[in-house]
Structure formats: C-alpha cells, structure tokens
N, C-alpha and C positions, 0 to 999 in steps of 0.2 A: 503492502499498500504505499503511494507519495506520501512523505511526512507535508502536513499544513500548518501555516500558523494562520491560526483566527483573525479576523476582525474585531478593533475595539467590542468591548462589551456596554453597552447603556446602565447594567446594573452598577456600575460604578461610574458614574459620572464625573464625582467630581475627585482631584486627584488626590490621594491619602497624605498626611502629615505622617512621615517617617518616623516611628517612636525612637526611644534610647535604649539601646543595647543596656540592660545592668551589667555593674560591674562586677558581682560575681560569673554571670556567664561570660561577659570577654576575658576576665582573668581568667577562668577554669579552660573555657575555649583555646586561650593563645595558648597557657603552658602546654596543654595537647599538643598544639600546631609545633609547639619548638621542640619538644621532646623527642617527638616522632619525625620530624622535617620532612613536614606535611606541605607548606607551601614554601616555593622558589623563585625567587628574580624572574620576573618573566611569565610568569605559568597563566595559563588561560583556563577558569575554574569553572565548571558546570554545576550547578545543584540542581539536583534532586528533588524537585519542589510539589508535594503529593498535594498541601492544601492543609495537612493537619500544624498541631501546635511545632512538633518538634523542628518539621524542615523552616517553617516560616520563621521560627526563633532562631535558628542558623542563619536563614537569609539577613536578618538586621545584624547580627552578630557580626558575617563578614562583610556587609557593606560599613560597617564603624571600623572595622579592621585596615579593609582597604583604604582608607583616610590617614588611619592613624600608624599604621604598618610602616617602618622603614623598605620591608620587600615589598616590592607594588607585582601588582596581577589582576587579569583582569576579574572580572566575574558577569557570569548570564545562569539563566534557570531556566529547567526543564519538564515540562510536565508530563507522564504518559496515562492518557486515558484509557481504562481496559474495560470501557464500555459494560460498567455492573449499572443495576437499577439502583438509584439511593447515591451515586456518589458524580456530582457534578461540578468538574474543578476548573470551567470553561470560564469564570467570573476571573481567575484570578489572571487572564490576560489582559485586564480593563488597569487591575489593581500594581500588576508591573510595567505595564508602561506607565502611570502615572510616576512611578518609582525613579522611571528612565534606566531602567534594567532591561538586556535582551533577553527574548522569551521564545522559546520555543514549544509548540502544542502538538505532541503527536496522541492521536487516538487510532487505537486497533483491537479489534473485539476478541480479547484475551479469553475471555468466559466461554463463547461459543467454539473457539479452539481450544481448549481446555475440553471441553466434552468428547470432543474428536480425539484427542492426541493425547491425554493422559492416562500415565499406565502407572501405578504402583506410587503415588504421591498425593501429599494433600494437596485441594487447590489454594491456599498460602503459599508453600514452597514452590509452586507451579512458576502462578502468577509473579514473585518476585526475580524470580529466573528470568521470566520472559518481560518483564519492565527495566531489569537490569540491561537487558541486550539490546533492546531499543533502545536505552538509554545511553551505551556505550557507540550504536550507531550514530547518534545524536550527533555522540563528542565527537566521531571522526569525522563526520560529513561538513562539520558546522567549525573544526577549526579546534576545539578546544584537548585539552592534555588531561587534563586534571575531572577526574569524577567526583562529586563531594556529596557524602549520604549525611541523612540528619541523628543516625540509630545515637543513643544516650549510655551512660552509665548502666540504667538498668536492661533494656534489651541484651547488651553483653552478659549481664548477671542471668537473665532468663537464658539466654541460648546456652552458656556453659552448663547449667542444670539440665536442658533439655539433651544435650549434648550426651553429659554423663549416666543421666539415667534411662534414655530412652536408644540410647547407641552405644554404652558402655565406654566413649571416648572423654576425653579431656580437649576440648574445642571453643571456640566461639571467636567473635568478630573481629579480624583484624583492625588495628586506625588506621593501615597504611602499608597499600603493598601495590604493586606492578601486575596486572593483571596477566594473562598466560599468554595471551600476543605480543604483550610488550609495546605496546604502541600508547596504553595507557593508563596512569595513576588513580586508584581510590584512596578516599581521604574518609575519616571519621572524627571532624573537629569537636564532638559532644560527649567523645568517651570517656570525660572525666563528670559529666554533666549527669544531675539525678532529673527524673523526668518530672518528678514535683517546681523544677526549678521551671523548666520551660512552661510547663502552665502555669504558673503563677505569672510569669511574664506576658505569656500571650492571652492571659485575661486581664492583667492590667492595661498592657498595652492596646487592649482589642484588636489583636490582630484578626483579621477574617479567615477563622480558621473552618474548612470545613467539617460539619456536624460531624461524619464518619467516614473517614477516607480510605475503609476495604469494607465495604457492609457485608459481604457474603462469605467474610471471615466470623463476622464481630455475632453473628444469629446462631450458633452454635457456639458451645466450648470449645476451645482450642488447648493444647497442649502451654502455649505462651501465657493463655490465662491462667491455667492452674500453675505456672511457678509465679507468675506474678502475687497470685492469691499465699501461695508459701513463704515467700520473699517478704511479703507486706507482715505476715502471722511472727514470723523471726526476727522482724527487724525491731518489731514493743518490744520484746526478749532482749534484743542484743543494738543497739541503739550505734552501733560501731560496724554492722553486719557488711556492707558496702565499700569500706575502708578493705577490711578483711577480705571482700571478692576479689574487690579491685588488685589486693596485694599476689594474689593465686593466680590473677588470670595474665597479670602483665607477661608472661614468659610466650604465652600463647596469641599475643595479642601486635607480635611483631618484634622490630628493633628496639632492646631496651633502654630506656632512657640514660643517655654519657656512652651509649657504645659506639662503636664503629667510628 
C-alpha cells in the first residue's frame, strides 16, 4: 500500500500551545540518552507516535532537548493506523502541524492481515511487529536513521517478568540497539521513567491522548496486564521494587553505562 500523508484535520483548528516537559522527565530521559549514547550529532530521529500518553510525553521531552542539548538532531513523528475499531489517530496530523514537526501517517489493515496470516501468536505481538516494520520502512523512505520508541521502565519490568514466567528466559527490551539490517538504530529514552510520570504529565499538560491506543488488546486480559497488576501489589510492600528491577535488567538492556 502506498504511504500517505493526510491533509490537515479540522478537529484541531487552533495551533496547540507547546507544554513544558517537567524537569524529572527531562532529567531521567537525558540520563538514559547519555548512559546508552542514544543520540549522536546529526542524527535524524523518527518518533513512533501512537497517540498514547507515553509517546506524546516523549515528544515534548525531545522537543525540549532539541533546543537545550548541545547535540544537534532532527525530529519527526510517524503514526501507524492499524484500522482497529475504536482507535483513530488521524487527529494527530493537525496537532503535529501546529507544533511544526514533520509527520508521516501510515494506514494499514493489520487486523485483517492478522486474521489471514497469524499463526500461533498473540494479536498484540503480531501487531507490534507489523507496526515496527512499517516504521522501519518509513524511516528508510524519509531518510531518518534513528527510530524512537516510547516504552518506559514499567514496560521493561513487565517484559522481564513475562519472559521469565512464560519463556523461561531472562530478557527485556533494549535501551539502544542496531537492527539486524544494520541501517537503523532503535532507542528508548524513557527506560528510566515510570509510567505514572508520563500519566501525570499528560494529564497536567492536557496532551491530546487517544482514549485507547490498542482497543483490540484491552478487550480481554493479557499477560502484560497480569504482570502490571502483580508489580503493583508487590510495590506496595517493596517501595524500591523498580530500582531493584532496573539493576537486575541492566545487563539485558544493552551496553552498560560507563562501558565502551
């Protein structure tokens, strides 16, 4: 399917007032970027923007860093619309236009494709892989060399437990890596950030968060939801739980801070 860039959406007729990213988010994202050498001079970053609280919060952080950081980089956003009932990210076009940020909108019937080709996999995993592939293709077509993803520390912890519980392996998402093809890097600047921090910022700043950026996944309980609930219970008794989990996951997240 040929890539498309939609016309401005009249839903957001007034250009948005850019909110200020809070200092804790800037500090934690900046620390992760430095620790894992995520952004290099002249990089062209493409942020995968779902319309959820995490990617919209990361957008504001990157906009601020773009101005304040001595490392100069370009920034654009891309959204993959999987054609799922209840999820309509089209309004983001007008929002990004108001911010003056290049934006690429890709629409593909992932659900219909999954029903025909998915074998022995969860829809969520299939959708995530397909979206990521479309983002890779978009980055290549538009000349961006770094794909930015919005996963945070809670996501990494949930993935860590899911891998241990269900696959018998110690694994989680990496903070920074080069894809197998060797032409793109993937970075996750929020690996030190808690989910509640992005939620609080999105609410205070009134970011235009879509109500449910993956309705198909939230209609039934998922492994990730179960892990989220488990971690919430444990954190009540162990307030430093996520500090411990981060320490345990560091060897799995990529090159260790201070190495290399």
